[in-house]
C-alpha positions, 0 to 999 in steps of 0.5 A: 049126194055130191058133185053134180048134186051139190052144184044143182043144190047151190044153184037152186038156192042162189036163184031163189029167195031164201026163207028161214024154212028153206035155209033150215032144210038146206042146212039139215043133217040129211042134206047139206050141213056145213061140214059137207058144204065145205068138203065139197068146196075143198074138192080140187076138182070142183068147178070155179063156177060152182064155187062162185054160185055156192058163195052167193048161196051161202051169203043168202043162207047166213042172212037167215035166222037158221044161218045166223044160228050156225054162224059161230060154228063157221070159224074153222071153215072160214079159216080154211076158206081164207087159204083157198086159191078162189078169191070168191071163197076168201071174200065170202069168208071175210064177209061172214067173219065180219058178221061173226065178230059182232054177233050177239050169240058168239062167245068171246073166244070165237070173236077173238078168233074172227078178229085174228082171221080178219087181220089176216084177210086184210093182207089178202092180195085180192082187193075185194077180200081186203075190203071185206075184212076192213068192213068187218073190222071197222064195225068195232068202232060203232057204239053198238059194238063197244063194250063187247069183248074182244072189241076195239081195245083188243084191236088197238092195244099194244099188248094184244095179239091183234094189236101187235099184228096191226102195228106190224102192218102200220110199219111194214115195208109194203106200202099197200099193206101200210095203206090198208092199215091206215085206211082201217084206222081212219075208218074206225075213227070215223065210226064214233067220237069214242073210236076216234079217241081210241085210235088217237090214243093207240099211237098207231098213227104215229109212224105216219105222223113221224114220217111227215115230221121228218123232211130230212128223209125226203123219200120216206116223207114223200111216201107218207104224203102219197099215203095220205093222198091215196087214203083221202081218195079212198075215204068216205067224208067221215073217214077223211075228216077223222084223218084230217084232224090227225094229219093236217096239224103235222102238214103245216111245216111241209106246206111251206117247206123250201124243198119244192117236192115236199111242198107240192106233195103236201099241197096235193095231200092237204087239198085231197084230204080236205076236199074229200072231207067236204064231200058230204057238204056239211061241217064248217072249215075251222080257220084262225081268227083275225089279228088283233084290231081287225084286218085293214083290207079284208074281212075281220071274222072267221068261219063259225067254229073257227079260232086258233084251237079249231084251226089246229084240229079242235072241236068246231071244224076241219083244220084248214088254217095250215093249207090257207097259209101255204096257199097265201104264201104261194099265190101272194101277188105282193110276195117277194118269194118266187115259186115255180109255175107248177107249184102255183098251178097246184095252189090254184087247183087246191083253191078250186077243190076247197071252193067246190063246197060252200064251207070250203069257199067260206073259209077261203073268203073270210080267213085273214089270209085273204087268199081270194084277193090273190086268186081274183088278181090272177083271174081278172088283173095281171097274171104272169101268164095266160095259162095261170089266168085260166087256172085262176078263173076256174078257181074263182068260179069254184069258190063262187059256186060253179058246181053248186046248183041254184042261186041259193046254194051258190050264195054264201053268208054275208061276210063271205059274199062281201069278201068275194065282191071286194076281191072281184072289183079289186082284181078287175081294177088291177087290170087297168085304171077304171076297169070294172069286172064287166069291162075285163070279162068282155075283153077276155071273151074277145080272146081267140082261145076257146079254153080261156073263153070257157073259163070266163063263161064258167066264172061268169055263170057262177058270179051271175047268181049275185045281183051286183054282178048280174046288174053290172052285166046287164048295165054293160051294153057290150058284154050283155050284147055278146052274151045274148047273141048266139052268133058270138060263139061257134064251138059246141063247148063255148056255145053251151057255156055262153048259154049257161051264163045267160041262163044264170042271169035269167035266174037271178033276174027272175028271182029279183023281180019276184021279190027275192034277194036284191029285189029292193037293192040298187041293181034291181032296175038294171035287171028289170030293164034287161029282163026281156032280152035276157029271158028271150036269149035263155029260151033260145038255147045255146045255138039260137035258131040254128039246129046245132053248133056250126063248128064242133069243138072238143076242148079240155076244160080245166077244173070243170 
């Protein structure tokens, strides 16, 4: 039986749940043993659709007990499949080699062969095949796989065939293959502390780290920075944290390098890397402790797990200190060095990326660098340009929790909240003598540019989770009247953001009146007095009694 019979058999298998009995019957010597299956798949006349269906069927087969039992005998077939012009077949081979690599019943020699084939598959031109190979190889970093031979030591060792192959990939001229070797290494390091230590000790990251420390070779250094940034965008949070621990200490000099290209590249790489590491929403950011004697104009404690050792990548948090120092240097309103507007925009973008997550926002607020004071000055005080005001407003909104839902998730530990409040009031005071945050925000809402008003609304909606800001708004007749009036805006985006502000105010009012945080504070009476007006505006929706916006406007909102 061949040709049409094979096509029909794999189609039936692909279309049905595959039980152990059905798998055993299919793989029996009388029907479709593996050698016959791969002979059919190797036929140059086999239809591509049949190959694709067969791959689905075989994946189901190998998930059963009979399929797992024959897995150790698949090594020669997988080797042949990796040379097939059909990507689906190569992908199937990579997936099953990954299973074989950690299979309990496989002999060491079989697993060694699987390891070598997976490293070949890692170089496949088809991304899905390479991804399957990476998924298989990174299993060696898991505690359950450690102790099996060949294992992590064989993959990373300088004297093993696999280790030599991986080293060649790590230094090859093809940036795509270098990227794959890097992402594999950080994926391994993210699997367990033992794997992270093994990756570090292997020296396989050294070519990348060496390029990051050689700014005289501009092109190589920029390529390495791009590699780090690309890896950050492809990493899961655990992988990004593992890469950050190795890379961030090496970025310190580049983050403040006099060459603008290197500095901007380092800012992008560091922000992308730390932002990706925070995606899970857990784990502190490690920052340097305060100077001896405390800081005169800012908070004096560091994030939990901070201190100089942690800031350099030790235990206790992600190493954010190098980036915070660079951000302060670029954004410092009292600094003597001039930076390009493009570099300042990148720095504000980096603040926004870190601020999206509570631990990143906390680091920005409590670090001795006091970056938040410069951001607030540019958002509320006297920025060099309207465009930078918009960027700073969005950065401040991110730190205040614009993307963290609910009042409780926006609020940070007391030390960080104190730093935010001081920065906001000092930033507003820089706009003019006697100016308050409510005065400044109302003035900015009077500007004709929708992009700026959206940024103000986004910032207000985030800050309104604090009873001190909500109380200031409710005590300011002009600002409160504008926010609760649906006719104050016409464009769709601005209408919706105005209502978002009102809804945030209503949430804080309800929480305070219900006995929540700030219920016995100095702003409770102002919130209570405005409660009916605010809650009515929240119920009215973005457009009040109107059916929709009077003037549809499509606008790009930076950082939202």
